[in-house]
VEXPA-580442 format. One line per 10 residues: number of its first residue (from 1); their letters; for each residue x, y, z of C-alpha. Coordinates in steps of 0.25 Angstrom, whole numbers, plus 5000, padded with zeros to 4 digits. Layout:
N
NUM = A = X/Y/Z ~ ...
This chain:
52
1 = LSWSVELCEQ = 5308/5424/5365 ~ 5310/5429/5379 ~ 5311/5415/5384 ~ 5322/5412/5374 ~ 5330/5425/5378 ~ 5329/5422/5393 ~ 5334/5408/5390 ~ 5346/5413/5382 ~ 5349/5423/5394 ~ 5348/5412/5404
11 = LKELAKVVEC = 5358/5403/5396 ~ 5368/5414/5394 ~ 5367/5417/5410 ~ 5371/5402/5412 ~ 5383/5404/5402 ~ 5377/5394/5392 ~ 5381/5395/5377 ~ 5369/5401/5371 ~ 5365/5410/5359 ~ 5352/5416/5358
21 = FTYPDQPHTF = 5345/5423/5346 ~ 5332/5428/5342 ~ 5325/5427/5329 ~ 5316/5439/5327 ~ 5304/5436/5318 ~ 5306/5421/5318 ~ 5295/5411/5322 ~ 5298/5400/5332 ~ 5303/5392/5321 ~ 5313/5399/5313
31 = QGDGSELFMQ = 5311/5402/5299 ~ 5320/5407/5287 ~ 5332/5416/5291 ~ 5329/5414/5306 ~ 5330/5399/5304 ~ 5343/5399/5297 ~ 5349/5409/5307 ~ 5344/5401/5319 ~ 5350/5388/5313 ~ 5363/5394/5309
41 = RVIDFYDRIL = 5364/5400/5324 ~ 5362/5386/5329 ~ 5372/5380/5320 ~ 5382/5390/5324 ~ 5379/5388/5339 ~ 5381/5373/5338 ~ 5394/5375/5330 ~ 5400/5385/5340 ~ 5395/5379/5353 ~ 5391/5365/5352
51 = RN = 5402/5360/5343 ~ 5413/5364/5353
């Protein structure tokens, strides 16, 4: 997790478009509600950032 947080901070310092989230109590491969939330956030990000 610390590597991910550090990467997110570095990308923000470089003024990159990035959104970082943590998913407490989720294994490395998301399951259940965590998986659904992750996929929805990815879709929302793509819709807002990559389609424009």
